[in-house]
C-alpha positions in Angstrom: 8.5 11.7 7.6 8.0 12.9 4.0 8.4 10.6 1.1 11.4 11.3 -1.1 9.2 11.4 -4.2 7.5 14.6 -3.0 10.7 16.5 -2.5 11.4 17.1 -6.2 8.1 16.7 -8.0 5.6 19.5 -7.8 2.0 18.3 -7.4 -0.6 21.0 -8.0 -3.2 21.1 -5.2 -6.8 20.4 -6.0 -9.7 22.0 -4.1 -12.0 20.1 -1.8 -15.6 19.3 -2.6 -17.6 22.5 -2.4 -21.2 21.2 -3.0 -23.3 18.2 -3.7 -22.7 16.7 -7.2 -23.9 13.9 -9.4 -21.6 11.8 -11.6 -21.5 8.5 -13.4 -18.7 7.0 -11.2 -17.1 8.2 -8.0 -13.6 6.9 -7.3 -12.4 7.0 -3.7 -8.7 7.3 -3.3 -6.1 9.0 -5.5 -3.3 6.4 -5.7 -2.4 4.2 -8.7 -5.6 2.2 -8.6 -7.9 5.1 -8.2 -6.4 7.5 -10.8 -5.8 4.8 -13.4 -9.4 3.6 -13.0 -10.7 7.2 -13.3 -8.7 7.8 -16.4 -9.8 4.6 -18.1 -13.4 5.4 -17.3 -13.1 9.0 -18.5 -11.6 7.7 -21.7 -14.9 5.8 -22.2 -16.9 9.0 -21.8 -17.9 8.4 -18.2 -18.3 11.4 -16.0 -15.9 10.8 -13.1 -15.1 12.4 -9.7 -12.2 11.3 -7.5 -12.4 11.9 -3.8 -9.0 12.0 -1.9 -9.0 12.4 1.9 -5.5 14.0 1.9 -3.7 14.7 -1.4 -2.8 12.8 -4.5 -0.4 9.9 -3.7 -0.5 10.6 0.1 -0.6 7.0 1.2 0.8 3.8 -0.4 1.6 4.8 -4.0 3.4 8.0 -3.2 5.5 6.1 -0.6 6.4 3.1 -2.7 9.7 2.0 -4.2 7.8 2.0 -7.6 9.4 -1.1 -9.0 7.6 -2.3 -12.1 8.4 -6.0 -12.1 7.1 -9.4 -12.9 9.7 -10.9 -10.5 8.2 -10.0 -7.1 10.4 -11.4 -4.3 9.1 -14.9 -3.6 5.5 -14.3 -4.6 5.5 -16.8 -7.6 6.4 -19.8 -5.5 3.9 -18.8 -2.8 1.0 -18.4 -5.3 1.9 -21.6 -7.1 2.1 -23.6 -3.8 -1.3 -22.2 -2.7 -3.2 -22.1 -6.0 -1.3 -24.1 -8.6 0.7 -23.2 -11.7 -2.3 -22.3 -13.9 -3.4 -19.6 -11.4 0.2 -18.3 -11.2 0.3 -18.0 -15.0 -2.9 -15.9 -14.9 -1.6 -13.7 -12.1 1.6 -13.0 -14.1 -0.5 -12.4 -17.3 -2.5 -9.8 -15.3 0.7 -8.2 -14.1 2.2 -8.1 -17.6 -0.9 -6.3 -18.8 -0.4 -3.7 -16.0 3.3 -3.5 -16.8 2.7 -2.9 -20.5 -0.1 -0.3 -20.0 2.0 1.7 -17.5 5.2 1.7 -19.6 3.1 2.9 -22.6 1.6 5.6 -20.5 5.1 6.7 -19.4 6.4 6.8 -22.9 3.4 8.8 -24.1 3.9 11.4 -21.3 7.7 11.6 -21.4 8.0 10.2 -17.9 11.5 8.9 -17.2 11.6 5.1 -16.9 14.8 3.1 -16.2 14.7 -0.4 -17.7 16.8 -2.5 -15.2 16.9 -6.1 -14.1 15.0 -7.2 -11.0 16.7 -9.6 -8.6 15.5 -11.7 -5.7 18.6 -12.5 -3.7 19.7 -14.7 -0.8 21.1 -12.8 2.2 22.6 -16.1 3.5 23.0 -19.7 2.6 19.7 -20.7 4.2 17.7 -18.4 1.8 19.1 -19.9 -1.4 16.4 -22.6 -1.3 13.8 -19.9 -1.6 15.8 -18.3 -4.5 15.9 -21.6 -6.4 12.2 -22.2 -5.7 11.4 -18.8 -7.2 13.5 -19.5 -10.2 11.7 -22.9 -10.8 8.2 -21.4 -10.3 8.8 -18.5 -12.7 10.5 -20.7 -15.3 7.6 -23.1 -15.2 5.2 -20.4 -16.4 7.5 -19.0 -19.0 9.3 -16.1 -17.4 12.9 -15.9 -18.7 14.5 -15.8 -15.2 18.1 -16.9 -14.6 20.0 -18.2 -11.6 23.0 -16.0 -10.6 25.8 -17.1 -8.3 27.4 -13.8 -7.5 26.6 -10.1 -7.6 29.0 -7.1 -7.7 27.4 -5.4 -4.7 28.9 -4.3 -1.3 26.3 -6.2 0.8 26.3 -10.0 1.4 24.6 -12.2 -1.2 24.5 -15.9 -1.6 23.1 -16.1 -5.2 19.8 -14.9 -6.6 17.3 -15.1 -9.4 17.3 -12.3 -12.0 14.7 -11.1 -14.6 16.0 -8.7 -17.1 14.2 -5.7 -18.7 12.0 -4.8 -15.8 11.6 -1.1 -14.8 11.5 1.6 -12.1 9.8 5.0 -12.1 9.0 8.0 -10.0 5.5 7.2 -8.8 4.5 10.8 -8.1 5.4 11.7 -11.6 3.0 9.0 -12.8 0.2 10.1 -10.5 0.6 13.7 -11.5 0.3 12.8 -15.2 -2.7 10.6 -14.6 -4.5 13.4 -12.7 -3.8 15.9 -15.4 -5.2 13.5 -18.0 -8.3 12.9 -16.0 -9.0 16.6 -15.7 -8.3 17.1 -19.4 -11.2 14.7 -20.1 -13.6 16.5 -17.8 -13.0 14.4 -14.7 -12.9 16.2 -11.3 -10.5 15.5 -8.5 -11.3 16.7 -4.9 -8.5 16.6 -2.3 -9.0 17.1 1.5 -12.3 15.3 1.1 -12.8 12.2 3.1 -15.5 9.7 2.2 -17.3 8.8 5.4 -20.7 7.2 4.6 -22.3 5.1 1.9 -26.1 4.9 1.4 -28.4 4.2 -1.4 -31.1 6.5 -2.7 -33.4 6.1 -5.7 -31.3 3.5 -7.4 -28.0 5.4 -6.9 -25.1 5.3 -4.5 -24.6 8.3 -2.3 -21.1 8.9 -0.8 -21.3 11.3 2.2 -18.2 13.3 3.0 -17.5 16.0 5.6 -18.1 18.6 2.9 -21.1 17.3 0.9 -22.5 14.4 -1.0 -21.6 12.7 -4.3 -24.3 10.7 -6.0 -23.2 8.1 -8.6 -24.3 5.0 -10.5 -21.1 3.2 -9.6 -18.3 3.5 -7.0 -14.7 2.4 -7.1 -13.1 2.1 -3.7 -9.3 2.4 -4.0 -8.3 3.0 -0.4 -5.9 0.1 0.3 -8.0 -1.6 2.9 -11.5 -0.9 1.5 -13.7 1.6 3.4 -17.4 0.6 3.7 -16.4 -3.0 4.1 -19.4 -5.1 5.1 -18.2 -8.6 4.1 -15.1 -8.9 6.2 -12.5 -7.9 3.6 -10.4 -6.4 6.4 -10.4 -9.9 8.0 -8.8 -11.3 4.8 -5.9 -8.9 5.0 -2.9 -8.3 7.2 -1.8 -4.6 7.3 1.9 -4.3 7.1 4.2 -1.3 7.6 7.7 -1.0 6.1 10.3 1.7 6.1 12.3 3.4 3.3 15.1 5.8 3.2 17.0 7.8 0.4 20.7 8.2 0.6 23.5 10.0 -1.2 26.3 7.4 -1.5 30.0 7.9 -2.3 31.1 5.5 -5.0 29.0 3.2 -7.1 25.3 2.4 -6.5 24.0 -1.0 -7.6 22.2 -0.7 -11.0 19.7 -3.5 -10.5 16.5 -3.6 -8.3 17.2 -6.0 -5.4 14.9 -7.6 -2.8 15.9 -10.3 -0.3 14.2 -13.7 -0.3 14.0 -13.7 3.5 13.6 -11.6 6.6 14.4 -8.9 7.5 13.5 -7.7 4.0 16.1 -5.5 2.2 14.8 -3.8 -0.9 17.1 -1.6 -3.0 16.9 0.5 -6.1 18.6 3.6 -7.5 17.0 6.8 -8.6 18.4 9.5 -11.0 18.2 13.1 -9.8 19.7 16.4 -11.0 22.2 16.2 -8.1 23.2 12.7 -9.0 22.0 9.1 -8.4 20.3 8.3 -5.1 20.1 5.0 -3.4 16.7 3.9 -2.0 16.7 1.2 0.7 13.6 -0.3 2.2 12.4 -3.1 4.4 12.2 -4.0 8.2 8.5 -4.5 7.8 6.1 -5.7 10.4 2.4 -6.0 11.1 0.9 -2.6 11.9 0.7 -1.8 15.6 2.2 -5.1 16.6 5.9 -4.3 17.5 7.3 -2.8 20.7 9.1 0.0 18.9 8.8 1.1 15.3 11.8 3.4 15.9 13.9 0.3 16.4 12.8 -1.0 13.0 13.9 2.3 11.4 17.2 2.2 13.2 17.9 -1.4 12.0 17.4 -0.3 8.4 19.6 2.8 8.7 22.3 0.8 10.5 22.3 -1.8 7.8 22.8 0.9 5.1 25.6 2.5 7.1 27.4 -0.8 7.5 27.4 -1.8 3.8 27.5 1.7 2.2 30.0 3.6 4.4 29.6 7.4 4.1 26.0 7.2 3.0 24.2 10.5 3.8 20.5 10.3 4.7 18.3 12.5 2.6 14.8 11.4 3.5 13.1 8.6 5.4 9.5 7.6 5.3 7.2 4.6 5.6 4.5 2.8 3.6 1.6 0.6 4.4 0.5 -2.4 2.3 -2.0 -5.2 2.7 -1.1 -8.8 2.4 -4.0 -11.1 1.5 -4.3 -14.3 3.4 -5.4 -16.0 0.2 -2.1 -14.8 -1.4 -3.9 -13.2 -4.4 -5.3 -9.7 -4.8 -9.0 -9.2 -4.7 -11.0 -7.1 -7.2 -14.7 -7.3 -6.6 -17.7 -6.1 -4.7 -17.2 -4.4 -1.3 -20.7 -5.6 -0.3 -22.2 -8.9 -1.1 -24.8 -8.6 -3.8 -24.0 -5.0 -4.6 -21.9 -5.0 -7.7 -22.2 -1.2 -8.1 -19.6 -0.7 -5.4 -16.3 -2.3 -6.5 -12.8 -2.3 -4.8 -9.3 -3.6 -5.3 -7.0 -4.7 -2.5 -4.4 -7.2 -1.3 -1.4 -6.4 -3.5 1.2 -7.7 -1.0 3.6 -4.7 -1.6 3.5 -5.1 -5.4 0.9 -2.5 -6.1 2.3 -0.8 -9.2 1.8 -3.5 -11.7 -1.1 -5.1 -9.7 -2.7 -1.7 -9.2 -2.8 -0.9 -12.9 -4.0 -4.4 -13.7 -6.7 -4.0 -11.1 -7.8 -0.7 -12.6 -8.1 -2.4 -16.0 -10.4 -5.0 -14.4 -12.5 -2.4 -12.6 -12.9 -0.1 -15.6 -13.6 -3.1 -17.9 -16.2 -4.4 -15.5 -18.1 -1.1 -15.4 -17.9 -0.7 -19.2 -18.7 -4.4 -20.0 -15.2 -4.9 -21.4 -13.6 -7.0 -18.7 -10.2 -8.5 -19.6 -10.1 -12.2 -20.1 -7.4 -12.6 -17.4 -9.5 -10.9 -14.7 -10.2 -14.2 -13.0 -6.6 -13.9 -11.6 -8.1 -11.5 -9.1 -11.0 -13.6 -8.1 -8.8 -15.9 -6.0 -10.5 -15.1 -2.7 -13.4 -17.1 -3.9 -11.6 -19.9 -5.7 -9.0 -20.3 -3.0 -11.4 -19.9 0.0 -11.1 -23.4 1.3 -7.3 -23.4 1.0 -7.1 -20.2 2.9 -9.2 -21.2 5.9 -6.2 -22.1 8.0 -4.4 -18.8 7.2 -7.6 -16.9 7.8 -8.0 -18.6 11.2 -4.5 -17.7 12.1 -4.8 -14.0 11.0 -8.1 -13.5 12.8 -6.9 -15.3 16.0 -4.1 -12.6 16.1 -6.8 -9.9 15.7 -8.8 -11.4 18.5 -5.7 -11.7 20.7 -4.8 -8.0 20.2 -8.4 -7.0 20.8 -8.5 -8.8 24.1 -5.0 -7.9 25.4 -5.5 -4.2 24.4 -8.5 -3.9 26.7 -7.1 -6.0 29.5 -3.9 -3.9 29.7 -6.1 -0.9 30.6 -7.1 -2.4 34.0 -5.8 -0.3 36.8 -4.0 2.4 34.6 -4.7 6.0 35.3 -1.5 8.1 35.4 -2.7 11.5 34.4 0.7 13.1 33.7 1.7 14.4 30.3 4.0 12.1 28.4 7.5 13.4 27.5 8.1 14.9 24.1 7.7 12.4 21.3 6.1 9.7 23.5 2.6 8.4 23.9 0.7 6.0 26.1 -2.8 4.6 26.6 -4.4 4.9 30.0 -7.9 4.6 31.6 -9.8 7.7 32.6 -12.7 6.3 34.6 -14.2 3.8 32.2 -12.8 5.4 29.1 -9.5 4.4 27.4 -7.6 7.5 26.5 -4.6 8.0 24.2 -2.1 10.7 25.5 0.9 11.9 23.5 3.1 15.0 23.3 4.3 16.1 19.9 6.0 19.4 19.1 5.5 20.6 22.6 1.7 20.0 22.6 0.0 17.3 24.6 -3.1 15.7 23.0 -5.7 13.5 24.7 -8.1 11.6 22.5 -10.0 8.3 22.7 -7.7 5.2 22.5 -10.5 3.2 20.8 -10.2 2.7 17.0 -13.3 3.9 15.2 -13.3 0.9 12.9 -13.8 -2.1 15.1 -12.9 -0.7 18.6 -9.4 -2.0 18.9 -7.1 -0.3 21.5 -4.5 1.8 19.7 -0.7 1.6 20.1 1.7 4.4 19.9 4.1 4.5 16.9 7.3 6.0 18.2 8.8 6.4 14.7 6.0 8.3 13.1 4.3 9.8 16.2 0.9 8.2 15.3 -1.7 6.0 16.9 -1.9 2.6 15.1 -4.5 0.0 15.4 -3.2 -3.6 15.7 -6.4 -5.1 14.4 -6.7 -4.0 10.8 -4.1 -1.2 10.4 -6.1 2.0 10.8 -3.8 4.9 11.8 -4.5 8.3 13.4 -2.6 11.6 13.9 -1.8 12.8 17.4 -4.9 14.9 17.4 -7.1 11.9 16.3 -7.4 12.7 12.6 -7.6 9.7 10.3 -4.4 9.0 8.4 -5.2 5.5 6.9 -8.3 3.3 6.9 -10.3 1.2 7.0 -11.4 3.7 9.7 -13.2 6.8 8.2 -14.1 8.6 11.5 -11.5 10.5 13.6 -10.9 9.6 17.3 -13.3 11.4 19.7 -12.0 13.6 22.5 
């Protein structure tokens, strides 16, 4: 499944790392956080190299809806309830800084931006309480939101909260411009280069890849769930997968950005193209590797669209992975305790465009001793640690449960026959769990044990991948890593 954003925007390929190099800062990951951080550092005269395991925008940013908004579903009430109004105000201040920087960048680079309202709406009468709570939480910290009783849309609504003058953009166009600016300032970007190891040598950090080593004074880890995690950051996150589709629709497409206040999430926006406006619909999210059938989730989304937009023609469908922090706030800080030279940003809870740029402003500011005054908004994992203990216990109990049940389900399984086309299963070969699947007429057999923390993988029948229910690592049918925190492929 290919993201709609890559069908119309050419993205020049960059070569892989060819030899060992030394730089001031190495950035791992070429999404919105990584490329914005690299550009900000290059602007300060830092020698920067970006390592990307696949290609620019290959993971979350290039698969996002790219809504640029301070109204973020029901995030405001959740943060206020957990951390208080003052912390919510700082969080929104940080997002406003990211919002302003990104829009200025788009203006300077002639990137099309549509200024449209954002709406959090109730799908039924029961959800209106969450809508009102979001209105009250945002108004309390100064956002000019408004309550709306009705919307002129074809799908059911029971009121909503609206924030005008928000924005939407093509995320790949943004990433392409960021990459060009980095290279214009002497920075280097290496694609098809996966960071696999971190060690320290003579006061510097050395990142080992499958193609060579990069030595740097500082490292920015911008990989969603941080690789090289040694303080349990993965245990503070829940990996979530959601689905998106692009449609040609007869008749009028809603001109506001919508997201539902309750489950199943329905997220809508429009996108201008040379062939006419396109409707993007997203949602039907779930914890990675923890549903019986991902294909059923996709079907639910497509059926909803077909019901409320009759005649809609599917153009593309794809999926995205995001990380929800159990403390409800993003984290920008050290990957390893006591090692400030390796920084990361994570936990954007599906609102990574504004949060990602704001996080990059913090990361670059921290490394150049010009940290923004509002950066404490992303320090909430420390300030909210006690309040998050219960949520953390729940999240990690789920991880433990999936770890245990995954191994127990292997008892007595050893079928040995090839799965049908498009299907996969886990079975025991002697003492070894094996993952078998057949894709495009070829049967693959690899280890069924995740290389991150040894969880037993589950087959994703929508995307034909192996997904780990512990912390969200994902692997191709042949065992290649698609998303971390795992960095090593599955063994044979």
